[in-house]
N, C-alpha and C positions, 0 to 999 in steps of 0.2 A: 504494500500500500504506500502511495506517495503522500507527502505532506501537502496540506491544503494551501493553495496559492492565495497570497494576500493581494487581491485585486486593487484594493485601495492604495496600498503602498506603491505598487508599480505604476498606478495611474498618476499619483501626484509627483512621483519622481520623473515621469515622462512629460509632465506639464499638462495632463488632461484634467479638466475641471471635475471636481467631486462635490456635489451638493449634499449637505448633511442636515441632521436634525438632532435635538438634544432630548434625552429621556431622563426625567427626574422622578416620575411617578413610581418607579421601582416595582413594576409589575410585569410578569412574563406575558400576561394577556395583552396589555397595551403595547409591549415591545413587539409581540407577534404581529399586531395590526400595523404598527409603524414600519416594521421590516419589509412588509409587502406593499408599502405605499408608493414606492418608486424612488426613494432616496438612495444615494450611493453609499452613505455611511451614517451610522447612528451612534451617538455617544451614550454609553451606559454610565451614568454619573454615580460615583461613590464618595465624592468630596462634599457636595452640597445637597445630598439626597439621602434618605433613610434606607440605603441600599447596602447589603452585606454580601459576602462571597457566595454563600449557598443560593441567594436570590439571583445574583449575576449568573451563576452556573445555569439556572433554569432559563434565564433570559437568553443566554447564548444558544441553548437548545431551541428556544422559541423562534430564534432568528434564522434557523437553518431553512433554506428554501426561499427566503426573501431576497430582495435586491440589495439590501443594505449590509455593509460590512461593519461588524462591531468594533468600536473604539472604546476602551474602558478608561475613564478618568479615575485614577487611583486617588485615595485621600491625601497622600503625601509621597514625597520622594524617599520611600522607605524600603529597605532591602527585603524584609520578610513579607511585607504586603505585596510587593511586585512579584516575588517568587511564587506566591500562592496563586495570583491571577494568571501568571504564565502557565502554571501547571494545569489549570482548568481549560486551557486552550486559547487564551487571549493572545492575539498576534499584533495588536496595535494598542499602545499605551499612551495616554496623555498624562504628563507629569506636571502637577501644579507648581507655580512659583519657583521656577529655576532662575537663579540670579547670577550665577557665575559659571565659568568654564569648569571649575572643579565640581560644582554640583551637577553639571551636565555629564561629566565623566563618571560620577558616582551613579547617576541614573542608568547610563549605558552598562556599567559594570554589573549592576544588579540584574541585568537581563542576559548576561553571558556566563557560560560555564568557565571554570578555571582552565587554562591560565589567563584567558582574556578578561575574566571577571570573577564574581563571587557567588553566582547563582548556585543554589544547592541542587543536587541531582536526585531525581526520582525515577525509578526504573520503568514505571508504566502509567504515567498520568494521562488524562484525557488529551493533553496537547500532542502526545505521540500516538493518538488513537489506541491507547492502552497497550503500547509496545508493538502495534501492528506496523507503524512506520519504523522500520528497523534502523534507519540511519538518521533518525530525528536529531540526535545531538550534533551531527555533522552538518545538517542542512537548514536547521530552523532559523538561523540568523538571516538567511536570504529572504525569509517571509516575515521578518520582524520589523515593526515600525515603532520607533521611539520618538514621540512628539513632546517637546518641552514648551511649557507656557511662559511667556514673557508678560508679566503683569505688575512689575514694580519699577521704580526709578533705577534701581541697581541693575535689574534685568535689561532695561533699555540701554543703559550705559555699556553693557557687556554683550550686546547682540553679536558682534563680529567674532568675539572669542568663543561664545557659546556655539555659534554656527560652525566654527572650525573643528569642533570636537568630533572625532571619528565615531560613527555609530548613531549620531543624532540625525534622524530622518527629516524632520521639519520643525519649524518654530511656529507656535500658535499664540496669538495675542488674546489676552483676557481683558476685555474692555471694562468689566465691572470692578475688579480689583485695581486695575490701572487708574480708573477714575478716582478711587479712594486714595491711591498712592500719590496722585497729582493734586490732592486737596479738594476734589470735587465729587465726593462720594455720592454715588447714585445718579450723577449727572453725566450720562454716557455721551451726550451730545455737546458738552461744553467745548468751546473752540480749542482750548488747550489739549483736551483729551483727543479730539479728532485730529489735531495737528500731530500729536505724538504717535497716534496710530498710523497715519499715513507715512510719517517719517520712518517708523519701524518697518512697515511693509517694504518700502523702497530699499532699506538697508538689508533686510533679510534676503530679498530677491537679488541684490547686488552680490551677496555671498554665494549665490547659486543654490540656495535652499528653498524648498516649498514653504510658502507662507499661508497661514490659516487664521480664521477668526470666527467668532459667533456674534450674530446680530439679528434681532427680530425686525429691524427696520429695512424694508425692501429697498428703499433708495440707497441706503448705505451698503447693503449687501451687493447691489449691482455695481456700486462705485468700487468696492474692494475687489470684485471679480474683474472689473475693467483694469484695475491697477496691476493685476497679475496674481492675486490670491488663487490658489488652485483648490483649496478645500475650505469651504465656507458653510457653516451651520446657520440655517435661516429661521430657526424658531425652536420652541420647546413644547413638549406635551403638556406641561403644567400650565404654561401661559395660554396655550391654545384652548385648553379645557376651561380655564377661568374666564377668559374674555369671551369665548364662544357661548358659554352658558349664561353669562351676564347679558349678552346681546339678545339671546333667545328669551330670557325671562323678561327683559325690558319691553320686548315687542308686545307682550300680553299684559304686563303689570302697569305699564305707563300709558294706558289709554286715557284719552280726555273724556 
């Protein structure tokens, strides 16, 4: 049996646009629906969502057969956490708040077996199709995407150094935390925030790395795609459910 191909990784490395969506609801049912909606990738969030490893395991199973590739945002740049998600078959990881080249090297090392890194070895995890992929340990790196989030002033300052780290697949801008770091918490459209985002995109692309971002604003999403972002998440299940149900209720409750 051959290792599963990471279509998302190969797409962004070749410059092909990947439109994504964010899953916060932490449900295998909603994830199954989203996976078949037509998106190219879907973030299973474990940083800002009540999502734990057994739940993500079931969400990965629910996504099989859909169009979307699973990208798991881990809660932190942590060796043990990353090891566990890799073992259940995650091929694309989004690492929060990477600020330096050293932190980026740590993130990569957590995904590699010795001598390249410090990932612990398991003989028959789901990642290797329960040892049916006989050469998993030799080939898995080819299908592994390590995406690091730039979302602080320090991260912005170190974009070039972070992008130069071997094994970093792409850099992803986190507008929410970046707005807070720049002194405009929650104001994602503040001119200073927007200027910092556009500058970061240009610098990431100048380094030859794929740039990504999340925004629920259609105009901004199209702007970032035009600038060259290859992987853009255009909304979240939580926001879509909240705003959609509010609008539906208002149609019937707010009658004159």
